[in-house]
C-alpha positions as CSV (number, residue, x, y, z in Angstrom):
1,M,40.5,30.3,38.5
2,S,38.7,32.0,35.5
3,G,40.7,31.0,32.8
4,S,40.3,27.3,33.8
5,G,36.7,28.3,33.9
6,S,36.8,30.0,30.2
7,R,39.0,26.5,29.0
8,R,36.0,24.2,30.5
9,A,33.1,26.7,29.0
10,P,33.2,25.3,25.1
11,G,33.2,21.8,26.5
12,S,29.7,22.6,28.8
13,R,28.2,24.5,25.9
14,F,28.3,21.7,23.7
15,R,27.4,19.0,26.2
16,R,24.4,21.6,26.5
17,R,23.4,21.9,23.2
18,V,23.6,17.6,22.9
19,G,21.2,17.8,25.8
20,I,18.9,19.8,24.1
21,A,19.3,17.9,21.0
22,A,18.8,14.8,22.3
23,L,15.6,16.0,24.2
24,A,14.2,17.2,20.8
25,L,14.5,13.8,19.3
26,G,13.1,12.1,22.0
27,A,10.2,14.5,21.6
28,V,9.9,13.8,18.3
29,V,10.1,10.2,18.6
30,A,7.8,10.0,21.6
31,A,4.8,12.3,18.9
32,D,5.5,9.7,16.5
33,L,4.4,7.0,18.6
34,V,1.7,8.4,19.9
35,A,0.4,9.7,16.8
36,A,0.9,5.8,15.1
37,H,-1.1,3.9,18.1
38,W,-3.5,6.6,17.4
39,Y,-3.7,5.6,14.0
40,H,-3.6,2.1,14.8
41,A,-6.5,2.6,17.0
42,R,-8.4,4.3,14.8
43,M,-8.3,2.2,11.7
44,S,-9.2,-0.6,13.8
45,A,-12.2,0.9,15.1
46,A,-13.3,1.2,11.4
47,Y,-12.3,-1.8,9.4
48,S,-11.5,-4.6,12.3
49,V,-15.6,-5.2,11.8
50,V,-17.9,-8.6,10.1
51,P,-19.8,-7.7,7.5
52,A,-23.3,-8.8,6.7
53,A,-23.6,-12.5,5.7
54,G,-23.6,-13.3,1.8
55,A,-21.1,-11.8,-0.2
56,D,-19.5,-13.9,-2.7
57,A,-15.7,-13.8,-2.0
58,A,-13.6,-12.5,0.8
59,I,-10.1,-11.5,-1.0
60,V,-7.3,-12.3,1.3
61,L,-4.1,-9.9,0.8
62,F,-0.6,-11.6,1.3
63,S,1.7,-9.9,3.7
64,A,5.3,-11.4,3.5
65,Y,7.5,-14.6,3.9
66,A,8.9,-15.8,7.0
67,P,12.3,-16.8,7.0
68,D,12.0,-20.1,6.0
69,G,10.0,-19.5,3.3
70,S,6.3,-19.9,4.4
71,I,3.7,-17.3,4.8
72,D,4.3,-15.2,7.8
73,A,2.1,-14.2,10.9
74,E,0.5,-11.7,9.7
75,T,-0.5,-13.4,6.5
76,R,-2.2,-16.3,8.9
77,R,-3.9,-13.8,11.0
78,R,-5.7,-12.6,7.7
79,L,-6.3,-15.8,6.4
80,D,-7.6,-17.1,9.9
81,H,-10.0,-14.1,9.7
82,A,-10.9,-15.2,6.3
83,T,-11.5,-18.5,7.4
84,R,-14.0,-17.6,10.3
85,L,-15.8,-15.0,7.6
86,F,-16.5,-18.6,5.2
87,G,-17.1,-21.2,8.2
88,T,-19.9,-18.2,9.5
89,G,-21.6,-17.8,5.9
90,V,-20.3,-13.8,5.6
91,V,-18.4,-15.4,2.4
92,R,-19.3,-17.9,0.0
93,A,-15.5,-18.3,-1.3
94,V,-12.0,-17.2,-0.8
95,L,-9.2,-15.6,-3.1
96,C,-5.8,-15.6,-2.2
97,S,-3.8,-12.7,-3.6
98,G,-0.5,-11.9,-3.9
99,G,3.3,-13.1,-2.9
100,H,4.3,-13.4,-6.5
101,R,8.3,-13.3,-6.0
102,R,10.5,-14.3,-8.4
103,S,11.1,-18.0,-6.8
104,A,7.7,-18.5,-5.1
105,D,4.2,-18.0,-5.3
106,G,2.6,-17.0,-2.0
107,A,-1.2,-17.4,-3.1
108,E,-0.6,-21.2,-3.6
109,L,0.7,-21.3,-0.1
110,M,-1.9,-19.3,1.4
111,A,-4.5,-21.5,-0.4
112,R,-2.9,-24.5,0.9
113,Y,-3.0,-23.3,4.3
114,L,-7.0,-22.6,3.8
115,E,-7.6,-26.1,2.6
116,E,-5.5,-27.5,5.6
117,R,-8.1,-25.5,7.8
118,G,-11.2,-26.6,6.5
119,V,-11.6,-24.4,3.4
120,P,-13.3,-27.0,0.4
121,G,-10.5,-26.6,-2.6
122,A,-13.7,-25.8,-4.7
123,S,-14.4,-22.5,-2.4
124,V,-10.5,-21.6,-2.9
125,F,-9.0,-19.5,-5.2
126,S,-5.9,-17.9,-6.0
127,E,-4.7,-15.1,-8.2
128,S,-0.8,-15.5,-8.4
129,G,0.1,-12.6,-10.2
130,S,0.4,-9.6,-8.0
131,Y,3.0,-8.3,-5.4
132,D,1.8,-5.2,-4.1
133,T,-1.4,-3.6,-2.9
134,Q,-2.2,-2.1,-6.0
135,T,-1.7,-5.3,-8.2
136,N,-3.1,-6.7,-5.6
137,V,-6.5,-4.8,-5.9
138,E,-6.0,-4.5,-9.9
139,R,-5.3,-8.4,-10.5
140,S,-8.1,-9.0,-7.9
141,A,-10.9,-7.2,-9.4
142,A,-10.2,-9.2,-12.5
143,V,-10.7,-12.0,-11.0
144,A,-13.8,-11.3,-9.5
145,R,-15.7,-9.7,-12.5
146,A,-14.4,-12.8,-15.0
147,R,-16.1,-15.2,-11.9
148,G,-19.1,-12.8,-11.8
149,W,-18.7,-11.9,-8.4
150,R,-21.0,-9.1,-7.5
151,S,-19.8,-8.5,-3.8
152,V,-16.4,-9.0,-2.3
153,V,-14.8,-8.5,1.5
154,F,-11.2,-7.3,1.6
155,V,-9.8,-9.2,4.4
156,S,-6.0,-7.6,5.8
157,S,-4.8,-5.8,8.4
158,P,-6.6,-2.9,9.9
159,V,-4.2,-0.1,9.1
160,H,-3.6,-1.8,5.6
161,L,-7.4,-1.8,4.6
162,A,-7.0,2.1,4.4
163,R,-5.1,2.1,1.6
164,V,-6.8,-0.9,0.0
165,H,-9.9,1.0,0.2
166,A,-8.5,4.2,-1.6
167,L,-7.6,2.0,-4.5
168,A,-10.4,-0.4,-4.6
169,A,-13.1,2.5,-4.6
170,A,-11.7,3.5,-8.2
171,S,-12.3,-0.4,-9.4
172,G,-15.9,-0.2,-9.5
173,L,-16.4,-3.5,-7.2
174,N,-19.0,-3.6,-4.6
175,A,-16.4,-4.1,-1.7
176,T,-16.5,-4.2,2.1
177,Y,-13.6,-4.2,3.9
178,S,-12.8,-6.5,7.4
179,A,-9.4,-7.1,9.3
180,Y,-8.9,-9.2,12.0
181,H,-9.2,-7.9,15.6
182,A,-5.5,-7.5,17.0
183,G,-7.0,-8.6,20.2
184,T,-8.1,-11.8,19.4
185,V,-5.9,-13.2,17.1
186,E,-2.9,-16.1,17.6
187,P,-0.4,-15.2,17.7
188,G,-1.7,-11.4,18.1
189,P,0.7,-8.4,16.5
190,R,3.0,-7.2,19.3
191,W,2.8,-3.8,20.1
192,S,6.2,-3.0,18.0
193,E,4.5,-4.8,14.9
194,R,1.5,-2.5,15.2
195,I,3.8,0.3,15.1
196,S,6.0,-0.7,12.5
197,Q,2.8,-1.6,10.3
198,V,1.7,1.9,10.4
199,H,5.1,3.4,9.5
200,H,4.7,1.0,6.4
201,E,1.8,2.3,5.2
202,W,2.7,5.7,5.8
203,V,5.8,5.2,3.8
204,A,3.7,3.5,1.2
205,W,1.0,6.1,0.9
206,A,3.7,8.8,0.4
207,A,5.5,7.0,-2.3
208,W,2.0,6.3,-3.8
209,S,1.1,9.7,-4.0
210,L,4.3,11.6,-5.0
211,L,5.8,9.3,-7.3
212,P,5.0,9.4,-11.1
213,P,2.8,6.0,-11.4
214,A,5.5,4.3,-13.8
215,R,8.5,5.1,-11.6
216,Y,6.1,4.0,-8.7
217,R,5.3,0.7,-10.3
218,D,9.2,0.3,-11.3
219,W,10.3,0.7,-7.9
220,V,7.7,-1.6,-6.2
221,A,8.8,-4.0,-8.9
222,R,12.6,-4.0,-7.9
223,Y,11.9,-4.3,-4.7
224,R,9.9,-6.8,-4.8
225,G,12.4,-8.6,-6.9
226,R,10.8,-9.0,-10.4
227,A,10.3,-7.0,-13.4
228,A,7.7,-4.4,-14.0
229,P,4.7,-5.5,-15.8
């Protein structure tokens, strides 16, 4: 009997180790989800606000393309929020920024979406050269200066605006920040989508902070499907 028990012992120890590893992994995943949920709530409280009226323009940042080549639901949420800001007099114009790929122009699709929802074409502008958050901010700042805009409102998701804020602070723009409220947009982002947005931002923050600027630009440009400037 003792010999039989000894032969089973290695298997028992292995199962215990697997169980401990599974519990540890589960604890890490649970901690990550709690942290991501907390971060999203904090960013929503900070950025899901409506600024005072009178800004020269809203700058709406592109998110991604849908599988059929149209703008995705996240980009539409941002545009719908900008439409409300325009309609209530918070901004006097809207600049659509980003979405540049080898075979597509996201900014033009964004501009068309706004015009279809009643924003006059004379008040809609496009910046079609940018392909990531850093070039969004840089090229949008150049457009704002060229047009003599003295105040702008960056529009994006709550978690994205934290990184936009950090980048825009160095641009010299008189900027405020306004995200849609996740509970009031249709279709609202699912819980899993909010967590995914947070993880995306954490990875982007890390890459931007740790990689040399030239390598970061080249990596993003290749990932977005275009040559680095």
